[in-house]
Each structure stands twice: as structure tokens, then as C-alpha cells.
C-alpha beads as a LAMMPS data file, in Angstrom:
LAMMPS data file: protein, C-alpha beads

267 atoms
266 bonds

1 atom types
1 bond types

-500.0 500.0 xlo xhi
-500.0 500.0 ylo yhi
-500.0 500.0 zlo zhi

Masses

1 110.0

Atoms # bond

1 1 1 -155.823 -127.257 -75.382
2 1 1 -155.717 -124.087 -73.303
3 1 1 -155.559 -122.831 -69.726
4 1 1 -157.399 -119.736 -68.549
5 1 1 -157.137 -118.066 -65.158
6 1 1 -158.757 -114.988 -63.583
7 1 1 -156.888 -113.118 -60.837
8 1 1 -158.172 -110.245 -58.727
9 1 1 -156.016 -107.092 -58.465
10 1 1 -154.550 -105.570 -55.326
11 1 1 -157.387 -104.124 -53.157
12 1 1 -156.072 -100.602 -53.791
13 1 1 -156.734 -101.117 -57.503
14 1 1 -160.083 -102.891 -57.137
15 1 1 -162.192 -99.716 -57.640
16 1 1 -160.619 -99.252 -61.094
17 1 1 -159.464 -102.700 -62.273
18 1 1 -161.962 -105.534 -62.630
19 1 1 -159.505 -108.417 -62.943
20 1 1 -156.474 -109.829 -64.679
21 1 1 -156.659 -112.875 -66.917
22 1 1 -153.984 -115.287 -68.049
23 1 1 -154.395 -117.368 -71.195
24 1 1 -152.052 -120.011 -72.564
25 1 1 -152.722 -122.314 -75.501
26 1 1 -150.694 -125.408 -76.281
27 1 1 -152.145 -125.944 -79.765
28 1 1 -149.931 -124.414 -82.464
29 1 1 -152.661 -124.535 -85.130
30 1 1 -154.189 -121.227 -86.185
31 1 1 -157.735 -120.467 -85.046
32 1 1 -160.271 -117.646 -85.302
33 1 1 -161.525 -115.846 -82.199
34 1 1 -164.467 -113.440 -82.229
35 1 1 -164.165 -110.455 -79.872
36 1 1 -167.463 -108.872 -78.737
37 1 1 -168.172 -105.605 -76.885
38 1 1 -167.826 -105.912 -73.116
39 1 1 -168.332 -102.370 -71.813
40 1 1 -164.753 -102.379 -70.485
41 1 1 -161.379 -101.370 -71.877
42 1 1 -158.400 -103.685 -71.613
43 1 1 -154.605 -103.734 -71.735
44 1 1 -152.974 -106.827 -73.281
45 1 1 -149.417 -108.156 -73.168
46 1 1 -148.705 -110.971 -75.637
47 1 1 -145.825 -113.118 -74.414
48 1 1 -145.924 -115.529 -77.362
49 1 1 -147.956 -116.005 -80.510
50 1 1 -149.365 -113.368 -82.862
51 1 1 -152.849 -112.075 -83.585
52 1 1 -154.054 -110.842 -86.977
53 1 1 -157.160 -108.752 -87.641
54 1 1 -158.668 -109.737 -91.023
55 1 1 -161.118 -106.813 -90.914
56 1 1 -158.313 -104.286 -90.472
57 1 1 -155.723 -106.329 -92.425
58 1 1 -153.084 -105.675 -89.728
59 1 1 -151.119 -107.632 -87.148
60 1 1 -151.938 -106.620 -83.588
61 1 1 -149.119 -105.020 -81.535
62 1 1 -147.405 -107.214 -78.957
63 1 1 -148.732 -104.957 -76.182
64 1 1 -151.674 -102.619 -76.605
65 1 1 -154.471 -100.695 -74.941
66 1 1 -157.864 -101.503 -76.431
67 1 1 -160.764 -99.053 -76.433
68 1 1 -164.497 -99.626 -76.270
69 1 1 -165.988 -101.546 -79.193
70 1 1 -169.465 -101.091 -80.656
71 1 1 -169.586 -104.395 -82.538
72 1 1 -167.722 -107.689 -82.927
73 1 1 -164.372 -108.272 -84.611
74 1 1 -162.680 -111.500 -85.693
75 1 1 -159.075 -112.214 -84.729
76 1 1 -156.827 -114.867 -86.265
77 1 1 -154.567 -116.358 -83.591
78 1 1 -151.306 -117.785 -84.905
79 1 1 -148.982 -120.136 -83.045
80 1 1 -148.874 -121.096 -79.393
81 1 1 -150.258 -118.111 -77.506
82 1 1 -149.564 -116.805 -74.021
83 1 1 -151.138 -113.497 -73.013
84 1 1 -151.832 -111.434 -69.909
85 1 1 -154.890 -109.196 -69.948
86 1 1 -155.889 -106.357 -67.623
87 1 1 -159.628 -105.625 -67.650
88 1 1 -160.533 -102.200 -66.285
89 1 1 -163.798 -101.172 -64.692
90 1 1 -165.855 -99.161 -67.243
91 1 1 -164.677 -95.863 -65.715
92 1 1 -161.339 -97.178 -64.409
93 1 1 -158.979 -96.756 -67.363
94 1 1 -159.022 -92.961 -67.026
95 1 1 -157.526 -93.288 -63.540
96 1 1 -154.225 -94.349 -65.116
97 1 1 -154.056 -92.596 -68.488
98 1 1 -154.239 -88.830 -69.161
99 1 1 -156.021 -88.747 -72.538
100 1 1 -159.794 -88.974 -73.207
101 1 1 -160.923 -92.564 -73.559
102 1 1 -163.171 -91.794 -76.548
103 1 1 -159.978 -91.331 -78.595
104 1 1 -159.668 -95.144 -78.582
105 1 1 -163.250 -95.853 -79.647
106 1 1 -163.322 -98.959 -81.883
107 1 1 -159.528 -99.045 -81.963
108 1 1 -156.365 -100.101 -80.175
109 1 1 -153.029 -98.380 -79.632
110 1 1 -149.551 -99.813 -79.258
111 1 1 -148.273 -98.946 -75.777
112 1 1 -145.066 -97.620 -77.344
113 1 1 -147.135 -94.972 -79.124
114 1 1 -148.524 -93.807 -75.774
115 1 1 -145.056 -92.654 -74.679
116 1 1 -145.692 -93.524 -71.007
117 1 1 -142.374 -94.531 -69.366
118 1 1 -143.841 -96.633 -66.529
119 1 1 -145.895 -98.655 -69.006
120 1 1 -142.879 -99.435 -71.183
121 1 1 -140.956 -100.446 -68.072
122 1 1 -143.808 -102.748 -67.037
123 1 1 -143.815 -104.418 -70.448
124 1 1 -140.097 -105.134 -70.134
125 1 1 -140.556 -106.590 -66.639
126 1 1 -143.386 -108.847 -67.820
127 1 1 -141.407 -110.162 -70.783
128 1 1 -138.249 -110.704 -68.735
129 1 1 -139.940 -112.534 -65.842
130 1 1 -141.222 -116.110 -66.357
131 1 1 -143.239 -116.538 -63.151
132 1 1 -146.840 -115.346 -63.552
133 1 1 -147.243 -114.609 -59.846
134 1 1 -144.307 -112.193 -60.025
135 1 1 -145.658 -110.697 -63.249
136 1 1 -148.953 -109.948 -61.501
137 1 1 -147.019 -108.374 -58.636
138 1 1 -145.228 -106.102 -61.136
139 1 1 -148.594 -105.077 -62.617
140 1 1 -150.049 -104.288 -59.186
141 1 1 -147.007 -102.200 -58.247
142 1 1 -146.936 -100.265 -61.536
143 1 1 -150.622 -99.373 -61.478
144 1 1 -150.622 -98.402 -57.810
145 1 1 -147.836 -95.923 -58.554
146 1 1 -149.743 -94.589 -61.563
147 1 1 -152.739 -93.736 -59.347
148 1 1 -150.842 -91.183 -57.300
149 1 1 -151.076 -88.262 -59.734
150 1 1 -154.701 -88.677 -60.783
151 1 1 -157.450 -86.121 -60.108
152 1 1 -160.378 -88.196 -58.827
153 1 1 -163.039 -85.468 -58.715
154 1 1 -164.963 -86.406 -61.879
155 1 1 -164.257 -90.096 -61.407
156 1 1 -165.811 -90.090 -57.940
157 1 1 -168.929 -88.362 -59.271
158 1 1 -169.270 -90.667 -62.287
159 1 1 -168.593 -94.093 -60.781
160 1 1 -171.745 -94.416 -58.579
161 1 1 -174.013 -93.949 -61.602
162 1 1 -172.216 -96.700 -63.524
163 1 1 -172.427 -99.071 -60.586
164 1 1 -176.139 -98.279 -60.371
165 1 1 -176.596 -99.027 -64.073
166 1 1 -174.737 -102.316 -63.670
167 1 1 -177.243 -103.406 -61.029
168 1 1 -180.455 -102.028 -62.557
169 1 1 -181.135 -103.069 -66.186
170 1 1 -184.075 -100.647 -66.371
171 1 1 -182.069 -97.522 -65.459
172 1 1 -182.575 -94.406 -67.603
173 1 1 -179.949 -91.887 -68.664
174 1 1 -181.714 -89.084 -66.782
175 1 1 -181.349 -91.055 -63.554
176 1 1 -177.645 -91.698 -64.170
177 1 1 -177.010 -87.983 -64.704
178 1 1 -179.022 -87.167 -61.575
179 1 1 -176.931 -89.558 -59.456
180 1 1 -173.775 -87.760 -60.619
181 1 1 -175.314 -84.296 -60.062
182 1 1 -174.742 -83.197 -63.666
183 1 1 -177.032 -82.077 -66.435
184 1 1 -177.613 -84.638 -69.183
185 1 1 -175.277 -82.736 -71.494
186 1 1 -172.488 -82.553 -68.899
187 1 1 -172.983 -86.192 -68.005
188 1 1 -172.660 -87.376 -71.612
189 1 1 -169.471 -85.343 -72.072
190 1 1 -167.746 -86.643 -68.934
191 1 1 -169.021 -90.168 -69.509
192 1 1 -167.509 -90.339 -73.010
193 1 1 -164.216 -88.923 -71.753
194 1 1 -163.905 -91.467 -68.942
195 1 1 -165.663 -94.553 -70.326
196 1 1 -164.814 -94.152 -73.996
197 1 1 -168.330 -94.578 -75.366
198 1 1 -171.587 -92.668 -75.109
199 1 1 -173.870 -93.704 -72.220
200 1 1 -176.737 -94.896 -74.434
201 1 1 -174.480 -97.328 -76.281
202 1 1 -172.890 -98.408 -73.005
203 1 1 -176.290 -99.318 -71.558
204 1 1 -177.015 -101.475 -74.611
205 1 1 -173.740 -103.321 -74.163
206 1 1 -174.182 -104.077 -70.472
207 1 1 -177.765 -105.251 -71.059
208 1 1 -176.289 -107.659 -73.595
209 1 1 -173.561 -108.698 -71.118
210 1 1 -176.189 -109.223 -68.410
211 1 1 -178.067 -111.552 -70.768
212 1 1 -174.891 -113.575 -71.387
213 1 1 -174.361 -113.773 -67.631
214 1 1 -177.877 -115.101 -67.048
215 1 1 -177.412 -117.656 -69.828
216 1 1 -174.197 -118.689 -68.102
217 1 1 -175.428 -119.057 -64.517
218 1 1 -179.108 -119.886 -65.147
219 1 1 -179.208 -122.081 -68.266
220 1 1 -182.661 -123.300 -67.194
221 1 1 -184.202 -119.835 -67.704
222 1 1 -186.432 -119.297 -70.700
223 1 1 -185.133 -116.825 -73.254
224 1 1 -188.226 -114.668 -72.842
225 1 1 -187.534 -114.412 -69.100
226 1 1 -183.934 -113.425 -69.747
227 1 1 -185.049 -110.704 -72.147
228 1 1 -187.409 -109.144 -69.588
229 1 1 -184.928 -109.500 -66.698
230 1 1 -182.323 -107.635 -68.742
231 1 1 -184.559 -104.687 -69.587
232 1 1 -185.554 -105.649 -73.135
233 1 1 -189.029 -104.935 -74.452
234 1 1 -189.264 -108.451 -75.923
235 1 1 -187.182 -111.392 -77.141
236 1 1 -186.677 -110.068 -80.711
237 1 1 -185.014 -106.925 -79.282
238 1 1 -182.594 -109.117 -77.330
239 1 1 -181.858 -111.255 -80.383
240 1 1 -181.193 -108.125 -82.468
241 1 1 -178.606 -106.952 -79.936
242 1 1 -176.954 -110.366 -80.020
243 1 1 -176.806 -110.118 -83.811
244 1 1 -175.285 -106.627 -83.586
245 1 1 -172.708 -107.474 -80.914
246 1 1 -171.788 -111.077 -81.845
247 1 1 -172.804 -111.572 -85.468
248 1 1 -175.246 -114.291 -84.379
249 1 1 -178.870 -114.345 -83.334
250 1 1 -179.511 -115.389 -79.750
251 1 1 -180.405 -118.956 -80.736
252 1 1 -177.401 -119.224 -83.043
253 1 1 -175.129 -117.950 -80.278
254 1 1 -176.386 -120.399 -77.634
255 1 1 -176.027 -123.333 -80.029
256 1 1 -172.398 -122.468 -80.873
257 1 1 -170.851 -121.110 -77.665
258 1 1 -170.752 -121.562 -73.915
259 1 1 -171.984 -118.195 -72.569
260 1 1 -169.515 -116.218 -70.474
261 1 1 -169.798 -112.558 -69.483
262 1 1 -166.634 -110.463 -69.348
263 1 1 -168.572 -107.723 -67.572
264 1 1 -169.743 -109.925 -64.672
265 1 1 -166.812 -112.346 -64.192
266 1 1 -166.986 -112.423 -60.414
267 1 1 -170.653 -113.360 -60.153

Bonds

1 1 1 2
2 1 2 3
3 1 3 4
4 1 4 5
5 1 5 6
6 1 6 7
7 1 7 8
8 1 8 9
9 1 9 10
10 1 10 11
11 1 11 12
12 1 12 13
13 1 13 14
14 1 14 15
15 1 15 16
16 1 16 17
17 1 17 18
18 1 18 19
19 1 19 20
20 1 20 21
21 1 21 22
22 1 22 23
23 1 23 24
24 1 24 25
25 1 25 26
26 1 26 27
27 1 27 28
28 1 28 29
29 1 29 30
30 1 30 31
31 1 31 32
32 1 32 33
33 1 33 34
34 1 34 35
35 1 35 36
36 1 36 37
37 1 37 38
38 1 38 39
39 1 39 40
40 1 40 41
41 1 41 42
42 1 42 43
43 1 43 44
44 1 44 45
45 1 45 46
46 1 46 47
47 1 47 48
48 1 48 49
49 1 49 50
50 1 50 51
51 1 51 52
52 1 52 53
53 1 53 54
54 1 54 55
55 1 55 56
56 1 56 57
57 1 57 58
58 1 58 59
59 1 59 60
60 1 60 61
61 1 61 62
62 1 62 63
63 1 63 64
64 1 64 65
65 1 65 66
66 1 66 67
67 1 67 68
68 1 68 69
69 1 69 70
70 1 70 71
71 1 71 72
72 1 72 73
73 1 73 74
74 1 74 75
75 1 75 76
76 1 76 77
77 1 77 78
78 1 78 79
79 1 79 80
80 1 80 81
81 1 81 82
82 1 82 83
83 1 83 84
84 1 84 85
85 1 85 86
86 1 86 87
87 1 87 88
88 1 88 89
89 1 89 90
90 1 90 91
91 1 91 92
92 1 92 93
93 1 93 94
94 1 94 95
95 1 95 96
96 1 96 97
97 1 97 98
98 1 98 99
99 1 99 100
100 1 100 101
101 1 101 102
102 1 102 103
103 1 103 104
104 1 104 105
105 1 105 106
106 1 106 107
107 1 107 108
108 1 108 109
109 1 109 110
110 1 110 111
111 1 111 112
112 1 112 113
113 1 113 114
114 1 114 115
115 1 115 116
116 1 116 117
117 1 117 118
118 1 118 119
119 1 119 120
120 1 120 121
121 1 121 122
122 1 122 123
123 1 123 124
124 1 124 125
125 1 125 126
126 1 126 127
127 1 127 128
128 1 128 129
129 1 129 130
130 1 130 131
131 1 131 132
132 1 132 133
133 1 133 134
134 1 134 135
135 1 135 136
136 1 136 137
137 1 137 138
138 1 138 139
139 1 139 140
140 1 140 141
141 1 141 142
142 1 142 143
143 1 143 144
144 1 144 145
145 1 145 146
146 1 146 147
147 1 147 148
148 1 148 149
149 1 149 150
150 1 150 151
151 1 151 152
152 1 152 153
153 1 153 154
154 1 154 155
155 1 155 156
156 1 156 157
157 1 157 158
158 1 158 159
159 1 159 160
160 1 160 161
161 1 161 162
162 1 162 163
163 1 163 164
164 1 164 165
165 1 165 166
166 1 166 167
167 1 167 168
168 1 168 169
169 1 169 170
170 1 170 171
171 1 171 172
172 1 172 173
173 1 173 174
174 1 174 175
175 1 175 176
176 1 176 177
177 1 177 178
178 1 178 179
179 1 179 180
180 1 180 181
181 1 181 182
182 1 182 183
183 1 183 184
184 1 184 185
185 1 185 186
186 1 186 187
187 1 187 188
188 1 188 189
189 1 189 190
190 1 190 191
191 1 191 192
192 1 192 193
193 1 193 194
194 1 194 195
195 1 195 196
196 1 196 197
197 1 197 198
198 1 198 199
199 1 199 200
200 1 200 201
201 1 201 202
202 1 202 203
203 1 203 204
204 1 204 205
205 1 205 206
206 1 206 207
207 1 207 208
208 1 208 209
209 1 209 210
210 1 210 211
211 1 211 212
212 1 212 213
213 1 213 214
214 1 214 215
215 1 215 216
216 1 216 217
217 1 217 218
218 1 218 219
219 1 219 220
220 1 220 221
221 1 221 222
222 1 222 223
223 1 223 224
224 1 224 225
225 1 225 226
226 1 226 227
227 1 227 228
228 1 228 229
229 1 229 230
230 1 230 231
231 1 231 232
232 1 232 233
233 1 233 234
234 1 234 235
235 1 235 236
236 1 236 237
237 1 237 238
238 1 238 239
239 1 239 240
240 1 240 241
241 1 241 242
242 1 242 243
243 1 243 244
244 1 244 245
245 1 245 246
246 1 246 247
247 1 247 248
248 1 248 249
249 1 249 250
250 1 250 251
251 1 251 252
252 1 252 253
253 1 253 254
254 1 254 255
255 1 255 256
256 1 256 257
257 1 257 258
258 1 258 259
259 1 259 260
260 1 260 261
261 1 261 262
262 1 262 263
263 1 263 264
264 1 264 265
265 1 265 266
266 1 266 267
């Protein structure tokens, strides 16, 4: 048995943070969880339980910042788990952290290795406090303070193109660069620094996330319709992306899981 809750951030943070999520399981038996690419980076604080990565043969840190992923990864969850997650907008993580986001591509980093004092202080506050509402308040306060020293010039130029791509599944890279008033080469460089993945791969991931969203909110739609609405040439192309990002074909995925998009949680 488990409880799952989504909470919106403070309005000041909304341009950069998509949402917070709270997960608590009451079943102490181990289980496997498959993590798929979402197009967003996340910061996790485990309050109880442990998570093991069989592919990497390592235990996950108690608190870590996760980069963009290009494929799925299995996680073994051990014990009763309670975790708080912070899901950033695709371009939002760079507003709080000084390093290039591509340095975390297909990887995670323990927050203690980041050597960021306010982040360590936040972890201590979260683990000391037992009330989730107060924990969320601590997160809001810490991230609002972290915004003060950021240079928003590139972020303000980049973000409209990503919002455009999120709304138009047929968008082309040339158009995204044009919206940001950069050459294609400049756009790819800044995009990778801020989003943590190259724009072509990002567009594949959000097409895939859009398909999951349509499966979630319009289960009556035919798979062929979903493929075309999400910018795919045909259904086999959509199924190939599902295989790449989840390890399952589209039909296998829909028979095993209830679709839920991490990229479009508010819709």
C-alpha cells in the first residue's frame, strides 16, 4: 500500500520548479521500480528506506540530484519508503545550481558531493522535521533564496522555446533556435548546459511523455491517433520509442501499467 501526493511550489518558483511529490509506502517487502526518461531533472530526499540500482550495482545516496536520462533504469526498493521529490522544469535546474547540467547526464550525484551549504542545511531541516507541510515550506524558502544570485539572461532566452516545444509536437530544432534568437550551434550549446541533454533527444523524450499523457487522459483514443497527435510518422515509430524509453513495446506497456506522465502532471 502506498500514498502519493503532488504539491505545487511557491508561485515565485513556479517558472523553474514543476512540482513536489511525496511518496510513502507501508509495505516492507522489496519491489522493483522502473524509472523512465521524463525530460526533467529531479532532487530526491529519502526519509526512510533504501534504493539499489542493479544496473550500476550501487546503493543510491539518501539525498541526490538526478540528471537527464536517455533510457530506463530499474531500481530495487528496500523496506518501508518515504521520499520527497522536487521535479524541475526542463530548464529550471540551472536556476539553482552553478554547474552545467550535461555533467549529470545519465547519472546522479550525492548532494554532499555538490558542496552547496544551503542544500545541506535543507537536507538537515527535512530530516529533522516530521510535518510534511513544514518540510515543503523549508524547500520553498531554500530555493527562493537560491534564486537571488542567478544570472537569468540565457534562461530567459531559452525557456520560451522549450515551452513552445512542449505545446507543439511537430516543432523543429530550427524553429526552437529561432525563437531564442541563436544560431543552431549556439542553441545546442546553451540547451545542453541548461537542460542537461541535447535538444534532439529532448524532443524525443517529450513526444514519448505526450503519448503517455494522452493514454492517461484519453484511454478511448486509438493508438494510431495518439502516434499522429504526438508527432510520430506512424505507430511503429511510437512503439520503438516506448521500447527504448521503457523496455516495453507500446502494447506491452499499456497491458502492464497505468499510464502517467511526469512531464504533464498538471494537465
